[in-house]
N, C-alpha and C positions, 0 to 999 in steps of 0.2 A: 339504707335508711336506718336512722337511729331509733332506739326504743323511745316511745312517746307517751305522754300522759294526757294530752289534749289534742283534739282536732277541730279545725274550723272549716266550714264549707261556705263558699261564696259563689253566687251566680252573677256573671257580668251582664249589665243591662246595656241597652242600645247607646245611651249617651256617653258611655265610657269606652267605647270601642276605639282601638288605635293607640291606647296609652300603654307605655312599657309596663310589664308585669310588676317590676320592683317599685316603680313609682305608684302604680295603682294600689298595690297592697300597703305601701307606706301611708298613703292618704286614707285608705279604708281602715287600717288597723292602727289607731293612734298610739297604742301602747308600745309599738315596736319601731326601732330605728331602721333606716334604709339599709344600713350595713348588715343588720341582723337578718332582715328579709333576704338580702342577697346571699348570705351564708346559708339560710334555709334552702334557697334555690339550688345553690352549688352542692349541698349535701343530699339533694334529692328528696327533701322533705316538703316540697311544694309541687303538686301535680296539676296539670291542666288537662282535663278530659282523660285522666288516668295516665298521662304521659309527662315525663320530666321535660323541662324547658330551660332556656338560658335567661339571664336577667334582662336581656334586650328584647325578649319576646313581647309582641304587642297583642293585647287581649282583643278578642272578638265578642260581639254580642252573643250570649248563650253559652259562653265558656263556663265550664264548671271547675272551680278552683278548690282544691283540697289542700289544706295546710296542716302539717303535723308539728306541734309545738312540744319540744322536750323540756322536761323539768331541768333546772340547773344541775350540772354534774359536779360532784365533789372534785376539787382540783388537786393535782399532784404537786403543785407549786409549793415550795417550802417557805414558810414565814422566816424572814431573816431580820435580825436586830440591826437595821441600818438607821442611823440618826436622820430624823426628818426636821426640816425647818417649817414648823407649823405656825401659820398666820392666824387661823381661827378654827374652832371645832365646836360642834354641838351634836345632838343625837341624830341629825340628818346628814350633815355635810362635814367634810374636812377640807380646809383650804391650805395648800402647801406651796412653798417656794422651791421649785425643783432646781438642783444645781446643774452646772454644765457637766456633760459626760454621762449623765444617768439616763438609761433607757427606761421608757415608761412601762412597757410590758414585756414579758419573756419572748425572746426570739433566738435565732441561731447565734450562738456565741455569748448569749446573755440569758442565763437560766436562774441565777441566784443573787444577782446584784441590781435588780430592777426596782422601780418605784412600787410595782405590785408586790414584790417580796417584802418591801419595807412596810407598806400599809397593811398587809396581811398580818404582820407581827404586831403592829400598833393597834389595829382595829379588831383583831381576833375574828369573831364570827359576824361582825357588823359591817357587811359590805354588800352592795347590790349584786345580783347574779345575772342581770339582763344581758350583758355583753359576753357571757360565757366564762368558761373556767380559766382562760388565759388573761381575761381583763376584768376581774371582779372590782366593782366600784368605779371603773373608768368610763366617763361619759365623753371626754374629749382628751386629746393628747398634744404634746409638743415634741419637736425633734430632740434627739439625743443631745445635741450641742446648743440647743436653745434653752435659756434659763427662764425661770419665772413661775407665775401663778397657774395652778391647776385646782379644779374642784373635784373632790372624790365623794361619791355618794354612798351612804351607809345602808340604804334600804332601797327596794325597788320603786316605791312610790316617789321618793325623792329623785331617783334616776329618771323616771318617766317624766316628772314635772320639769326638770332642767333640760332633758333631751328635747322636749317640745319647744322650749324657748330657743334652743340652738337651731332647731329646724326652721323656725320662722324668723331667725336672725334678730331676735330682740335682746340678746345678751351683749353687754358692753365688753369689748376686748381691745385693749390698747397695747401695742407693742412698741419697743424702742430699738432702733437699729442705727448702725453707722454705714452709710453707703459710699461707694467709691465715686468720685467725681463731684462736681458742683451742680447741685440741682437748682436751676434758676427760678422756678416757680416757688412761691411761698407755700402753696398748698395745691392739691389736685386730687383727682379720682381716677383710678385705673379700672376700667371695665373691660375685662378680657377673660373668656372662658379658659379653664385649666383642665387638662386631661393628660393621660399617659403619653409620653413622647413617642412619636412614630419611629424615630431613629435610635432611641435608647430607652428600652422599657423600664429601666431602673430609675429614670428621671421623669419629672412632670414638665409640661410645657404649655405655653399659650396655644390652645388647640381649638380652632373655631369649628372644626368638623365633629370631633368626638368629645369635646370638653364640656364641663358643667359650668354654669354661670358663676363668675367670681368677681367680687367688687372690693377694692381696697382704697381707703381714703388716706392720703398722706399729708403731713404738715411739717415743714422745715423748722427745726428748733435752733440749730446753729450751723454756720458754714465755716469750713476750715480750708478753703482753697480747693484742694484735691479730694476732700472728704466732706460729707454732710451728715449731721446728726438729725435723725428723722423720727417722728411719731407716726405710726401706722395704726389706723382703726379698721378692724375687719367688719365688713358687712356680711360676708360669707366666710366659710371656714374650710377651704379646700387644702389638700395636702401640699405643703411647701408654698402656700399662697403668696406670702410676702416676698419670699426669696425669688419665686418665679416672676411675680409682677414687677418688682424693682429691677430685676435683670432685663425684663422685656422693654423697659424704657432706658436701658443702657446705664443703669446705676446699681449694679449688683452689690450685695452686702459684703462688707469687708470680712475677709476670712472664709467666704463661702467657696469651698473647693469643688462644689458640684455645679453651681450656676454662675460662678465668677472665676476669678483668678486667686488661688490660695496663696500665691507669693506676695508677701508684704514685709515691711520693716518691723512689724510687730510679730511676736511669737504667739500664734493663735492656734486654738484647737477648734476649728469650725467657725461658723458664721457669728458675727456680733449681733445677736438678736435676743431680746428680753421681753417676756410677757409681763408687762408692768401693772396693768389694771384689769380687773374682772368684776363685772356687775350683773346682777340678775335678781329676779323675784324669788325670795326665799320660799322653799316648798311648804314650810309650816306656817310661818307668820304672814305669808303672802305680801310682804313688804319688800321694797327694793333695797338690796344691800350691795355695797361695793368695797372691794379689797384691793390693796396695792402692795407691791413688793419692790424694794429699792434695787437700783442697778447693782449688779454684782461688782466685786472689787476690781476684777480685770478690766471691766468695761469702763469704770470710773478712771482707772489709770490711763487708758487710751485717750479718753476725753481730756484729761489733764495735760498729756503730752501734746495733743493736737492744739489745745488752747495756747500752750507756750510757744509752739512752733509757728502758729499763725499770727 
């Protein structure tokens, strides 16, 4: 158990029995995300009747829950002067256009070339600490080879405000992708839960047994015979959601070497997927704001080739 500066005690009542501990606490403690609650459980900082449990534990009436909250830890991650494509910035948020190939937060093999390294250099001490020392300022993320818009939070109150919008799926998130095959429908909605793949734990899959609800709305923008240019709007935000959902209807993303076939006539580094539009209620003004990022050059070049060939 970590050194802590705060503890919270909760007694479960009759009407909440049978709910998973991580969901129960996420609903009860509005200031903390589900992933943060799960981390506390994993680290042994949440006890049920003085015993540690797993995230899938279902609470019983009368359970005494003790939660230890640690103060944000000083990070050992080094600020690095990496250029950022900044779309907007104020005292609360930073909106950036992430390039292809950049990892969002430090992981194995990426310790000093991530978005976190770059924003730590740019923002200095102005970053939220809610998601811990490895993810300062990070409320949501996109994959290494996905380009486009991300919001970075400069303080905890902004982080909490935007995280709540993510939780209730009120944030506008539009992505653009090129799918393999000719999607016949002009538009549609994919409703299929996503969870860790049973056959390969490194992958996600449509998993009706252990998955979490996932909804993707898609709209065809252009057809090129063997390829389709698509706009996807996320209602939920599961890991690899668009990649998994489009593959599940037999139209994987062009260049996706995990959920599709990486072999193509184009020289690609991962999936053709771009986070193009992000909209939410601003934490200070309380007014709706929306930002957009243009398609990256490589993406536009592929569209130009497809238009000529079709």
